[in-house]
Every structure is written in C-alpha cells, then in structure tokens.
PyMOL Python script that loads the backbone (N, CA, C, O; Angstrom):
from pymol import cmd

cmd.read_pdbstr("""\
ATOM      1  N   MET A   1      13.512   0.962   7.395  1.00  0.00           N
ATOM      2  CA  MET A   1      12.921   2.070   6.693  1.00  0.00           C
ATOM      3  C   MET A   1      12.196   3.008   7.659  1.00  0.00           C
ATOM      4  O   MET A   1      12.297   4.228   7.524  1.00  0.00           O
ATOM      5  N   HIS A   2      11.468   2.454   8.629  1.00  0.00           N
ATOM      6  CA  HIS A   2      10.772   3.308   9.588  1.00  0.00           C
ATOM      7  C   HIS A   2      11.750   4.066  10.466  1.00  0.00           C
ATOM      8  O   HIS A   2      11.433   5.158  10.937  1.00  0.00           O
ATOM      9  N   SER A   3      12.935   3.510  10.696  1.00  0.00           N
ATOM     10  CA  SER A   3      13.915   4.230  11.512  1.00  0.00           C
ATOM     11  C   SER A   3      14.372   5.500  10.796  1.00  0.00           C
ATOM     12  O   SER A   3      14.620   6.518  11.443  1.00  0.00           O
ATOM     13  N   GLU A   4      14.484   5.452   9.474  1.00  0.00           N
ATOM     14  CA  GLU A   4      14.831   6.664   8.732  1.00  0.00           C
ATOM     15  C   GLU A   4      13.708   7.688   8.839  1.00  0.00           C
ATOM     16  O   GLU A   4      13.956   8.871   9.072  1.00  0.00           O
ATOM     17  N   ARG A   5      12.477   7.228   8.670  1.00  0.00           N
ATOM     18  CA  ARG A   5      11.330   8.132   8.804  1.00  0.00           C
ATOM     19  C   ARG A   5      11.321   8.768  10.186  1.00  0.00           C
ATOM     20  O   ARG A   5      11.182   9.983  10.325  1.00  0.00           O
ATOM     21  N   ARG A   6      11.472   7.932  11.202  1.00  0.00           N
ATOM     22  CA  ARG A   6      11.439   8.417  12.580  1.00  0.00           C
ATOM     23  C   ARG A   6      12.551   9.443  12.819  1.00  0.00           C
ATOM     24  O   ARG A   6      12.326  10.444  13.499  1.00  0.00           O
ATOM     25  N   GLY A   7      13.733   9.209  12.277  1.00  0.00           N
ATOM     26  CA  GLY A   7      14.842  10.139  12.440  1.00  0.00           C
ATOM     27  C   GLY A   7      14.550  11.501  11.836  1.00  0.00           C
ATOM     28  O   GLY A   7      14.824  12.532  12.450  1.00  0.00           O
ATOM     29  N   TYR A   8      13.991  11.504  10.626  1.00  0.00           N
ATOM     30  CA  TYR A   8      13.630  12.773   9.993  1.00  0.00           C
ATOM     31  C   TYR A   8      12.536  13.491  10.779  1.00  0.00           C
ATOM     32  O   TYR A   8      12.583  14.709  10.951  1.00  0.00           O
ATOM     33  N   LEU A   9      11.549  12.727  11.255  1.00  0.00           N
ATOM     34  CA  LEU A   9      10.474  13.345  12.029  1.00  0.00           C
ATOM     35  C   LEU A   9      10.978  13.912  13.346  1.00  0.00           C
ATOM     36  O   LEU A   9      10.493  14.947  13.802  1.00  0.00           O
ATOM     37  N   LYS A  10      11.942  13.244  13.959  1.00  0.00           N
ATOM     38  CA  LYS A  10      12.532  13.779  15.199  1.00  0.00           C
ATOM     39  C   LYS A  10      13.235  15.103  14.931  1.00  0.00           C
ATOM     40  O   LYS A  10      13.129  16.037  15.725  1.00  0.00           O
ATOM     41  N   ASP A  11      13.955  15.185  13.809  1.00  0.00           N
ATOM     42  CA  ASP A  11      14.607  16.444  13.442  1.00  0.00           C
ATOM     43  C   ASP A  11      13.576  17.557  13.272  1.00  0.00           C
ATOM     44  O   ASP A  11      13.783  18.676  13.742  1.00  0.00           O
ATOM     45  N   LEU A  12      12.478  17.253  12.607  1.00  0.00           N
ATOM     46  CA  LEU A  12      11.426  18.238  12.416  1.00  0.00           C
ATOM     47  C   LEU A  12      10.777  18.598  13.749  1.00  0.00           C
ATOM     48  O   LEU A  12      10.473  19.764  13.997  1.00  0.00           O
ATOM     49  N   ALA A  13      10.568  17.612  14.598  1.00  0.00           N
ATOM     50  CA  ALA A  13       9.966  17.865  15.911  1.00  0.00           C
ATOM     51  C   ALA A  13      10.818  18.819  16.740  1.00  0.00           C
ATOM     52  O   ALA A  13      10.293  19.733  17.375  1.00  0.00           O
ATOM     53  N   VAL A  14      12.114  18.611  16.736  1.00  0.00           N
ATOM     54  CA  VAL A  14      13.021  19.486  17.495  1.00  0.00           C
ATOM     55  C   VAL A  14      12.919  20.916  16.968  1.00  0.00           C
ATOM     56  O   VAL A  14      12.869  21.869  17.746  1.00  0.00           O
ATOM     57  N   THR A  15      12.888  21.060  15.655  1.00  0.00           N
ATOM     58  CA  THR A  15      12.797  22.382  15.045  1.00  0.00           C
ATOM     59  C   THR A  15      11.473  23.058  15.393  1.00  0.00           C
ATOM     60  O   THR A  15      11.455  24.233  15.762  1.00  0.00           O
ATOM     61  N   LEU A  16      10.374  22.328  15.279  1.00  0.00           N
ATOM     62  CA  LEU A  16       9.059  22.903  15.579  1.00  0.00           C
ATOM     63  C   LEU A  16       8.885  23.205  17.067  1.00  0.00           C
ATOM     64  O   LEU A  16       8.212  24.169  17.435  1.00  0.00           O
ATOM     65  N   ALA A  17       9.486  22.386  17.914  1.00  0.00           N
ATOM     66  CA  ALA A  17       9.324  22.555  19.365  1.00  0.00           C
ATOM     67  C   ALA A  17       9.952  23.842  19.878  1.00  0.00           C
ATOM     68  O   ALA A  17       9.699  24.239  21.016  1.00  0.00           O
ATOM     69  N   ARG A  18      10.756  24.493  19.069  1.00  0.00           N
ATOM     70  CA  ARG A  18      11.330  25.781  19.474  1.00  0.00           C
ATOM     71  C   ARG A  18      10.251  26.840  19.629  1.00  0.00           C
ATOM     72  O   ARG A  18      10.441  27.833  20.331  1.00  0.00           O
ATOM     73  N   SER A  19       9.123  26.626  18.972  1.00  0.00           N
ATOM     74  CA  SER A  19       8.003  27.556  19.083  1.00  0.00           C
ATOM     75  C   SER A  19       7.182  27.187  20.313  1.00  0.00           C
ATOM     76  O   SER A  19       6.659  26.077  20.408  1.00  0.00           O
ATOM     77  N   GLN A  20       7.074  28.110  21.239  1.00  0.00           N
ATOM     78  CA  GLN A  20       6.303  27.868  22.460  1.00  0.00           C
ATOM     79  C   GLN A  20       4.806  27.749  22.175  1.00  0.00           C
ATOM     80  O   GLN A  20       4.048  27.289  23.029  1.00  0.00           O
ATOM     81  N   ALA A  21       4.382  28.157  20.993  1.00  0.00           N
ATOM     82  CA  ALA A  21       2.963  28.115  20.639  1.00  0.00           C
ATOM     83  C   ALA A  21       2.503  26.742  20.164  1.00  0.00           C
ATOM     84  O   ALA A  21       1.305  26.518  19.991  1.00  0.00           O
ATOM     85  N   LEU A  22       3.448  25.814  19.951  1.00  0.00           N
ATOM     86  CA  LEU A  22       3.109  24.504  19.402  1.00  0.00           C
ATOM     87  C   LEU A  22       3.371  23.366  20.381  1.00  0.00           C
ATOM     88  O   LEU A  22       4.302  23.416  21.185  1.00  0.00           O
ATOM     89  N   VAL A  23       2.539  22.355  20.296  1.00  0.00           N
ATOM     90  CA  VAL A  23       2.753  21.082  20.981  1.00  0.00           C
ATOM     91  C   VAL A  23       3.086  20.079  19.890  1.00  0.00           C
ATOM     92  O   VAL A  23       2.330  19.928  18.931  1.00  0.00           O
ATOM     93  N   VAL A  24       4.206  19.397  20.028  1.00  0.00           N
ATOM     94  CA  VAL A  24       4.693  18.481  18.992  1.00  0.00           C
ATOM     95  C   VAL A  24       4.900  17.099  19.611  1.00  0.00           C
ATOM     96  O   VAL A  24       5.620  16.952  20.599  1.00  0.00           O
ATOM     97  N   ILE A  25       4.265  16.100  19.022  1.00  0.00           N
ATOM     98  CA  ILE A  25       4.336  14.741  19.560  1.00  0.00           C
ATOM     99  C   ILE A  25       4.612  13.765  18.419  1.00  0.00           C
ATOM    100  O   ILE A  25       3.936  13.798  17.391  1.00  0.00           O
ATOM    101  N   LEU A  26       5.595  12.908  18.599  1.00  0.00           N
ATOM    102  CA  LEU A  26       5.874  11.837  17.642  1.00  0.00           C
ATOM    103  C   LEU A  26       5.002  10.640  18.026  1.00  0.00           C
ATOM    104  O   LEU A  26       5.112  10.117  19.135  1.00  0.00           O
ATOM    105  N   VAL A  27       4.144  10.214  17.113  1.00  0.00           N
ATOM    106  CA  VAL A  27       3.218   9.116  17.383  1.00  0.00           C
ATOM    107  C   VAL A  27       3.440   7.999  16.373  1.00  0.00           C
ATOM    108  O   VAL A  27       4.032   8.214  15.316  1.00  0.00           O
ATOM    109  N   THR A  28       2.961   6.811  16.707  1.00  0.00           N
ATOM    110  CA  THR A  28       3.009   5.675  15.802  1.00  0.00           C
ATOM    111  C   THR A  28       1.587   5.179  15.617  1.00  0.00           C
ATOM    112  O   THR A  28       0.862   4.943  16.584  1.00  0.00           O
ATOM    113  N   GLU A  29       1.201   5.024  14.357  1.00  0.00           N
ATOM    114  CA  GLU A  29      -0.141   4.567  14.032  1.00  0.00           C
ATOM    115  C   GLU A  29      -0.019   3.442  13.016  1.00  0.00           C
ATOM    116  O   GLU A  29       0.513   3.647  11.925  1.00  0.00           O
ATOM    117  N   ASP A  30      -0.502   2.268  13.358  1.00  0.00           N
ATOM    118  CA  ASP A  30      -0.371   1.096  12.486  1.00  0.00           C
ATOM    119  C   ASP A  30       1.081   0.873  12.079  1.00  0.00           C
ATOM    120  O   ASP A  30       1.361   0.543  10.927  1.00  0.00           O
ATOM    121  N   SER A  31       1.989   1.049  13.003  1.00  0.00           N
ATOM    122  CA  SER A  31       3.444   0.892  12.880  1.00  0.00           C
ATOM    123  C   SER A  31       4.120   2.005  12.077  1.00  0.00           C
ATOM    124  O   SER A  31       5.331   1.954  11.861  1.00  0.00           O
ATOM    125  N   TRP A  32       3.359   3.009  11.631  1.00  0.00           N
ATOM    126  CA  TRP A  32       3.930   4.134  10.880  1.00  0.00           C
ATOM    127  C   TRP A  32       4.145   5.326  11.795  1.00  0.00           C
ATOM    128  O   TRP A  32       3.237   5.709  12.533  1.00  0.00           O
ATOM    129  N   PRO A  33       5.345   5.926  11.757  1.00  0.00           N
ATOM    130  CA  PRO A  33       5.581   7.123  12.576  1.00  0.00           C
ATOM    131  C   PRO A  33       4.969   8.367  11.924  1.00  0.00           C
ATOM    132  O   PRO A  33       5.053   8.555  10.710  1.00  0.00           O
ATOM    133  N   TRP A  34       4.362   9.194  12.742  1.00  0.00           N
ATOM    134  CA  TRP A  34       3.766  10.460  12.323  1.00  0.00           C
ATOM    135  C   TRP A  34       4.138  11.530  13.327  1.00  0.00           C
ATOM    136  O   TRP A  34       4.463  11.232  14.476  1.00  0.00           O
ATOM    137  N   LEU A  35       4.090  12.748  12.899  1.00  0.00           N
ATOM    138  CA  LEU A  35       4.295  13.865  13.806  1.00  0.00           C
ATOM    139  C   LEU A  35       2.954  14.567  13.964  1.00  0.00           C
ATOM    140  O   LEU A  35       2.344  15.004  12.988  1.00  0.00           O
ATOM    141  N   ARG A  36       2.509  14.667  15.212  1.00  0.00           N
ATOM    142  CA  ARG A  36       1.265  15.391  15.501  1.00  0.00           C
ATOM    143  C   ARG A  36       1.639  16.769  16.018  1.00  0.00           C
ATOM    144  O   ARG A  36       2.389  16.889  16.987  1.00  0.00           O
ATOM    145  N   VAL A  37       1.123  17.800  15.383  1.00  0.00           N
ATOM    146  CA  VAL A  37       1.447  19.176  15.737  1.00  0.00           C
ATOM    147  C   VAL A  37       0.145  19.931  15.961  1.00  0.00           C
ATOM    148  O   VAL A  37      -0.793  19.832  15.169  1.00  0.00           O
ATOM    149  N   GLN A  38       0.104  20.680  17.044  1.00  0.00           N
ATOM    150  CA  GLN A  38      -1.089  21.478  17.303  1.00  0.00           C
ATOM    151  C   GLN A  38      -0.718  22.768  18.017  1.00  0.00           C
ATOM    152  O   GLN A  38       0.269  22.831  18.751  1.00  0.00           O
ATOM    153  N   ARG A  39      -1.515  23.778  17.791  1.00  0.00           N
ATOM    154  CA  ARG A  39      -1.332  25.028  18.527  1.00  0.00           C
ATOM    155  C   ARG A  39      -1.849  24.814  19.939  1.00  0.00           C
ATOM    156  O   ARG A  39      -2.870  24.155  20.140  1.00  0.00           O
ATOM    157  N   ARG A  40      -1.150  25.364  20.907  1.00  0.00           N
ATOM    158  CA  ARG A  40      -1.554  25.172  22.304  1.00  0.00           C
ATOM    159  C   ARG A  40      -3.004  25.582  22.549  1.00  0.00           C
ATOM    160  O   ARG A  40      -3.723  24.914  23.293  1.00  0.00           O
ATOM    161  N   GLU A  41      -3.429  26.666  21.932  1.00  0.00           N
ATOM    162  CA  GLU A  41      -4.795  27.150  22.180  1.00  0.00           C
ATOM    163  C   GLU A  41      -5.842  26.425  21.340  1.00  0.00           C
ATOM    164  O   GLU A  41      -7.037  26.669  21.507  1.00  0.00           O
ATOM    165  N   HIS A  42      -5.415  25.532  20.434  1.00  0.00           N
ATOM    166  CA  HIS A  42      -6.346  24.781  19.593  1.00  0.00           C
ATOM    167  C   HIS A  42      -6.031  23.288  19.672  1.00  0.00           C
ATOM    168  O   HIS A  42      -5.810  22.641  18.649  1.00  0.00           O
ATOM    169  N   SER A  43      -6.012  22.758  20.863  1.00  0.00           N
ATOM    170  CA  SER A  43      -5.608  21.363  21.049  1.00  0.00           C
ATOM    171  C   SER A  43      -6.575  20.371  20.409  1.00  0.00           C
ATOM    172  O   SER A  43      -6.252  19.190  20.276  1.00  0.00           O
ATOM    173  N   ASP A  44      -7.746  20.834  20.017  1.00  0.00           N
ATOM    174  CA  ASP A  44      -8.718  19.949  19.392  1.00  0.00           C
ATOM    175  C   ASP A  44      -8.541  19.859  17.876  1.00  0.00           C
ATOM    176  O   ASP A  44      -9.299  19.164  17.198  1.00  0.00           O
ATOM    177  N   ARG A  45      -7.525  20.571  17.340  1.00  0.00           N
ATOM    178  CA  ARG A  45      -7.306  20.571  15.889  1.00  0.00           C
ATOM    179  C   ARG A  45      -5.852  20.262  15.537  1.00  0.00           C
ATOM    180  O   ARG A  45      -5.139  21.132  15.038  1.00  0.00           O
ATOM    181  N   PRO A  46      -5.409  19.034  15.791  1.00  0.00           N
ATOM    182  CA  PRO A  46      -4.017  18.700  15.446  1.00  0.00           C
ATOM    183  C   PRO A  46      -3.834  18.500  13.945  1.00  0.00           C
ATOM    184  O   PRO A  46      -4.776  18.162  13.227  1.00  0.00           O
ATOM    185  N   ALA A  47      -2.622  18.713  13.495  1.00  0.00           N
ATOM    186  CA  ALA A  47      -2.228  18.418  12.120  1.00  0.00           C
ATOM    187  C   ALA A  47      -1.218  17.277  12.185  1.00  0.00           C
ATOM    188  O   ALA A  47      -0.468  17.156  13.153  1.00  0.00           O
ATOM    189  N   HIS A  48      -1.204  16.455  11.162  1.00  0.00           N
ATOM    190  CA  HIS A  48      -0.298  15.311  11.126  1.00  0.00           C
ATOM    191  C   HIS A  48       0.616  15.405   9.911  1.00  0.00           C
ATOM    192  O   HIS A  48       0.209  15.817   8.825  1.00  0.00           O
ATOM    193  N   PHE A  49       1.872  15.006  10.134  1.00  0.00           N
ATOM    194  CA  PHE A  49       2.879  15.062   9.077  1.00  0.00           C
ATOM    195  C   PHE A  49       3.650  13.754   9.065  1.00  0.00           C
ATOM    196  O   PHE A  49       3.895  13.153  10.111  1.00  0.00           O
ATOM    197  N   GLY A  50       4.024  13.328   7.883  1.00  0.00           N
ATOM    198  CA  GLY A  50       4.762  12.085   7.744  1.00  0.00           C
ATOM    199  C   GLY A  50       6.010  12.265   6.907  1.00  0.00           C
ATOM    200  O   GLY A  50       6.410  13.384   6.586  1.00  0.00           O
ATOM    201  N   VAL A  51       6.617  11.144   6.562  1.00  0.00           N
ATOM    202  CA  VAL A  51       7.803  11.130   5.704  1.00  0.00           C
ATOM    203  C   VAL A  51       7.619   9.995   4.696  1.00  0.00           C
ATOM    204  O   VAL A  51       7.186   8.899   5.050  1.00  0.00           O
ATOM    205  N   THR A  52       7.951  10.275   3.446  1.00  0.00           N
ATOM    206  CA  THR A  52       7.877   9.248   2.407  1.00  0.00           C
ATOM    207  C   THR A  52       9.078   9.371   1.486  1.00  0.00           C
ATOM    208  O   THR A  52       9.740  10.407   1.425  1.00  0.00           O
ATOM    209  N   TYR A  53       9.336   8.296   0.780  1.00  0.00           N
ATOM    210  CA  TYR A  53      10.409   8.305  -0.218  1.00  0.00           C
ATOM    211  C   TYR A  53       9.764   8.472  -1.584  1.00  0.00           C
ATOM    212  O   TYR A  53       8.963   7.635  -1.998  1.00  0.00           O
ATOM    213  N   ALA A  54      10.108   9.552  -2.291  1.00  0.00           N
ATOM    214  CA  ALA A  54       9.542   9.827  -3.612  1.00  0.00           C
ATOM    215  C   ALA A  54      10.548  10.609  -4.439  1.00  0.00           C
ATOM    216  O   ALA A  54      11.345  11.369  -3.888  1.00  0.00           O
ATOM    217  N   GLN A  55      10.521  10.436  -5.724  1.00  0.00           N
ATOM    218  CA  GLN A  55      11.379  11.187  -6.635  1.00  0.00           C
ATOM    219  C   GLN A  55      12.863  11.083  -6.260  1.00  0.00           C
ATOM    220  O   GLN A  55      13.634  12.020  -6.465  1.00  0.00           O
ATOM    221  N   GLY A  56      13.244   9.934  -5.712  1.00  0.00           N
ATOM    222  CA  GLY A  56      14.646   9.682  -5.381  1.00  0.00           C
ATOM    223  C   GLY A  56      15.139  10.328  -4.106  1.00  0.00           C
ATOM    224  O   GLY A  56      16.348  10.427  -3.893  1.00  0.00           O
ATOM    225  N   ALA A  57      14.219  10.774  -3.240  1.00  0.00           N
ATOM    226  CA  ALA A  57      14.628  11.444  -1.991  1.00  0.00           C
ATOM    227  C   ALA A  57      13.552  11.249  -0.921  1.00  0.00           C
ATOM    228  O   ALA A  57      12.416  10.877  -1.218  1.00  0.00           O
ATOM    229  N   TRP A  58      13.941  11.512   0.333  1.00  0.00           N
ATOM    230  CA  TRP A  58      12.994  11.488   1.445  1.00  0.00           C
ATOM    231  C   TRP A  58      12.337  12.864   1.556  1.00  0.00           C
ATOM    232  O   TRP A  58      13.004  13.893   1.455  1.00  0.00           O
ATOM    233  N   TRP A  59      11.017  12.865   1.765  1.00  0.00           N
ATOM    234  CA  TRP A  59      10.224  14.091   1.836  1.00  0.00           C
ATOM    235  C   TRP A  59       9.347  14.093   3.080  1.00  0.00           C
ATOM    236  O   TRP A  59       8.844  13.049   3.496  1.00  0.00           O
ATOM    237  N   PHE A  60       9.169  15.268   3.668  1.00  0.00           N
ATOM    238  CA  PHE A  60       8.101  15.457   4.646  1.00  0.00           C
ATOM    239  C   PHE A  60       6.809  15.568   3.859  1.00  0.00           C
ATOM    240  O   PHE A  60       6.790  16.117   2.757  1.00  0.00           O
ATOM    241  N   THR A  61       5.724  15.045   4.427  1.00  0.00           N
ATOM    242  CA  THR A  61       4.434  15.093   3.744  1.00  0.00           C
ATOM    243  C   THR A  61       3.350  15.670   4.651  1.00  0.00           C
ATOM    244  O   THR A  61       3.442  15.621   5.878  1.00  0.00           O
ATOM    245  N   TRP A  62       2.335  16.210   4.014  1.00  0.00           N
ATOM    246  CA  TRP A  62       1.109  16.586   4.704  1.00  0.00           C
ATOM    247  C   TRP A  62       0.381  15.284   5.030  1.00  0.00           C
ATOM    248  O   TRP A  62       0.772  14.223   4.544  1.00  0.00           O
ATOM    249  N   SER A  63      -0.659  15.350   5.836  1.00  0.00           N
ATOM    250  CA  SER A  63      -1.370  14.131   6.238  1.00  0.00           C
ATOM    251  C   SER A  63      -1.995  13.395   5.052  1.00  0.00           C
ATOM    252  O   SER A  63      -2.200  12.183   5.117  1.00  0.00           O
ATOM    253  N   ASP A  64      -2.300  14.117   3.969  1.00  0.00           N
ATOM    254  CA  ASP A  64      -2.894  13.462   2.795  1.00  0.00           C
ATOM    255  C   ASP A  64      -1.853  12.852   1.865  1.00  0.00           C
ATOM    256  O   ASP A  64      -2.199  12.303   0.818  1.00  0.00           O
ATOM    257  N   GLY A  65      -0.560  12.948   2.248  1.00  0.00           N
ATOM    258  CA  GLY A  65       0.511  12.375   1.449  1.00  0.00           C
ATOM    259  C   GLY A  65       1.156  13.341   0.470  1.00  0.00           C
ATOM    260  O   GLY A  65       2.155  13.000  -0.162  1.00  0.00           O
ATOM    261  N   ALA A  66       0.604  14.537   0.334  1.00  0.00           N
ATOM    262  CA  ALA A  66       1.199  15.532  -0.566  1.00  0.00           C
ATOM    263  C   ALA A  66       2.580  15.934  -0.046  1.00  0.00           C
ATOM    264  O   ALA A  66       2.780  16.094   1.158  1.00  0.00           O
ATOM    265  N   LEU A  67       3.518  16.092  -0.962  1.00  0.00           N
ATOM    266  CA  LEU A  67       4.891  16.445  -0.576  1.00  0.00           C
ATOM    267  C   LEU A  67       4.930  17.866  -0.037  1.00  0.00           C
ATOM    268  O   LEU A  67       4.322  18.779  -0.596  1.00  0.00           O
ATOM    269  N   LEU A  68       5.662  18.034   1.067  1.00  0.00           N
ATOM    270  CA  LEU A  68       5.763  19.330   1.729  1.00  0.00           C
ATOM    271  C   LEU A  68       7.134  19.959   1.517  1.00  0.00           C
ATOM    272  O   LEU A  68       7.235  21.099   1.064  1.00  0.00           O
ATOM    273  N   GLU A  69       8.185  19.218   1.843  1.00  0.00           N
ATOM    274  CA  GLU A  69       9.564  19.723   1.729  1.00  0.00           C
ATOM    275  C   GLU A  69      10.508  18.535   1.848  1.00  0.00           C
ATOM    276  O   GLU A  69      10.166  17.520   2.455  1.00  0.00           O
ATOM    277  N   LEU A  70      11.698  18.667   1.268  1.00  0.00           N
ATOM    278  CA  LEU A  70      12.704  17.614   1.410  1.00  0.00           C
ATOM    279  C   LEU A  70      12.993  17.364   2.886  1.00  0.00           C
ATOM    280  O   LEU A  70      13.108  18.309   3.667  1.00  0.00           O
ATOM    281  N   ALA A  71      13.109  16.108   3.264  1.00  0.00           N
ATOM    282  CA  ALA A  71      13.331  15.753   4.667  1.00  0.00           C
ATOM    283  C   ALA A  71      14.680  16.238   5.184  1.00  0.00           C
ATOM    284  O   ALA A  71      14.876  16.353   6.393  1.00  0.00           O
ATOM    285  N   GLU A  72      15.591  16.515   4.292  1.00  0.00           N
ATOM    286  CA  GLU A  72      16.896  17.047   4.705  1.00  0.00           C
ATOM    287  C   GLU A  72      16.825  18.536   5.017  1.00  0.00           C
ATOM    288  O   GLU A  72      17.842  19.151   5.338  1.00  0.00           O
ATOM    289  N   ARG A  73      15.627  19.123   4.925  1.00  0.00           N
ATOM    290  CA  ARG A  73      15.446  20.556   5.162  1.00  0.00           C
ATOM    291  C   ARG A  73      14.382  20.802   6.231  1.00  0.00           C
ATOM    292  O   ARG A  73      13.347  21.400   5.938  1.00  0.00           O
ATOM    293  N   PRO A  74      14.616  20.353   7.460  1.00  0.00           N
ATOM    294  CA  PRO A  74      13.590  20.501   8.497  1.00  0.00           C
ATOM    295  C   PRO A  74      13.281  21.959   8.847  1.00  0.00           C
ATOM    296  O   PRO A  74      12.147  22.270   9.212  1.00  0.00           O
ATOM    297  N   ASN A  75      14.252  22.846   8.744  1.00  0.00           N
ATOM    298  CA  ASN A  75      13.977  24.258   9.049  1.00  0.00           C
ATOM    299  C   ASN A  75      12.973  24.844   8.057  1.00  0.00           C
ATOM    300  O   ASN A  75      12.052  25.561   8.450  1.00  0.00           O
ATOM    301  N   GLU A  76      13.150  24.541   6.786  1.00  0.00           N
ATOM    302  CA  GLU A  76      12.235  25.032   5.762  1.00  0.00           C
ATOM    303  C   GLU A  76      10.850  24.407   5.916  1.00  0.00           C
ATOM    304  O   GLU A  76       9.836  25.087   5.752  1.00  0.00           O
ATOM    305  N   ALA A  77      10.809  23.122   6.228  1.00  0.00           N
ATOM    306  CA  ALA A  77       9.524  22.454   6.452  1.00  0.00           C
ATOM    307  C   ALA A  77       8.812  23.066   7.653  1.00  0.00           C
ATOM    308  O   ALA A  77       7.600  23.276   7.616  1.00  0.00           O
ATOM    309  N   ALA A  78       9.553  23.350   8.706  1.00  0.00           N
ATOM    310  CA  ALA A  78       8.965  23.958   9.902  1.00  0.00           C
ATOM    311  C   ALA A  78       8.394  25.339   9.580  1.00  0.00           C
ATOM    312  O   ALA A  78       7.331  25.703  10.082  1.00  0.00           O
ATOM    313  N   ASP A  79       9.084  26.097   8.757  1.00  0.00           N
ATOM    314  CA  ASP A  79       8.562  27.411   8.355  1.00  0.00           C
ATOM    315  C   ASP A  79       7.224  27.276   7.657  1.00  0.00           C
ATOM    316  O   ASP A  79       6.300  28.037   7.942  1.00  0.00           O
ATOM    317  N   VAL A  80       7.104  26.317   6.745  1.00  0.00           N
ATOM    318  CA  VAL A  80       5.858  26.105   6.014  1.00  0.00           C
ATOM    319  C   VAL A  80       4.747  25.674   6.979  1.00  0.00           C
ATOM    320  O   VAL A  80       3.621  26.161   6.882  1.00  0.00           O
ATOM    321  N   ILE A  81       5.055  24.777   7.894  1.00  0.00           N
ATOM    322  CA  ILE A  81       4.073  24.283   8.858  1.00  0.00           C
ATOM    323  C   ILE A  81       3.607  25.408   9.773  1.00  0.00           C
ATOM    324  O   ILE A  81       2.407  25.568   9.998  1.00  0.00           O
ATOM    325  N   ARG A  82       4.544  26.187  10.298  1.00  0.00           N
ATOM    326  CA  ARG A  82       4.151  27.311  11.166  1.00  0.00           C
ATOM    327  C   ARG A  82       3.269  28.290  10.398  1.00  0.00           C
ATOM    328  O   ARG A  82       2.279  28.780  10.940  1.00  0.00           O
ATOM    329  N   TRP A  83       3.610  28.579   9.155  1.00  0.00           N
ATOM    330  CA  TRP A  83       2.781  29.489   8.346  1.00  0.00           C
ATOM    331  C   TRP A  83       1.381  28.903   8.159  1.00  0.00           C
ATOM    332  O   TRP A  83       0.382  29.605   8.318  1.00  0.00           O
ATOM    333  N   ALA A  84       1.312  27.617   7.822  1.00  0.00           N
ATOM    334  CA  ALA A  84       0.006  26.966   7.604  1.00  0.00           C
ATOM    335  C   ALA A  84      -0.839  26.945   8.872  1.00  0.00           C
ATOM    336  O   ALA A  84      -2.068  26.906   8.806  1.00  0.00           O
ATOM    337  N   MET A  85      -0.171  26.971  10.035  1.00  0.00           N
ATOM    338  CA  MET A  85      -0.896  26.951  11.306  1.00  0.00           C
ATOM    339  C   MET A  85      -1.153  28.361  11.843  1.00  0.00           C
ATOM    340  O   MET A  85      -1.623  28.538  12.967  1.00  0.00           O
ATOM    341  N   GLY A  86      -0.838  29.347  11.023  1.00  0.00           N
ATOM    342  CA  GLY A  86      -1.148  30.725  11.397  1.00  0.00           C
ATOM    343  C   GLY A  86      -0.160  31.363  12.347  1.00  0.00           C
ATOM    344  O   GLY A  86      -0.512  32.288  13.080  1.00  0.00           O
ATOM    345  N   LEU A  87       1.071  30.883  12.347  1.00  0.00           N
ATOM    346  CA  LEU A  87       2.093  31.463  13.238  1.00  0.00           C
ATOM    347  C   LEU A  87       3.122  32.249  12.461  1.00  0.00           C
ATOM    348  O   LEU A  87       4.050  32.803  13.051  1.00  0.00           O
TER     349      LEU A  87
END
""", "prot")
cmd.dss("prot")
cmd.show_as("cartoon", "prot")
cmd.util.cbc("prot")
cmd.orient("prot")
C-alpha cells in the first residue's frame, strides 16, 4: 500500500519540481511517505502533502488529511499547491 502512495507522490514531486521556485522532498515519517514542499525563499515554512484511499480512489491530501485532488491528476494537484503557495 505504501508503494502506491510513494508512486503517486513521486509523480507529484516531478510535476512540482518543474517550478524553480520550489524545493520538493519525498520524506518518510513513521513509515508513511509524505511530500515536503517549500518555496526557496521561505525554507522555514514547508507544506506537507500525502496520499490516501477514500471514496473508492487514491487522493492527494493536505497535511490535515483533507482531500486535495485525485492522485491520478498530479498536474491539477500541482496547480492547486502552487496557487496555495502564492506562485
């Protein structure tokens, strides 16, 4: 199950890493994969994103677990994340 999460997060990481303004790191915390994203000029304020299975599909989530976008749509999720980070 974590391999599926990690795969979706890697897809999102690749998409987000296209922006030179962001630093994107795949991390593991208590055996759970997370994506840490931060603006280069605000390295002290990272945001974290995960993946969960809900409503019959895999979803990207905000750090609080709220659903962000279907995991099969990393480009759309990246757009939302960049907007939320002021880019």
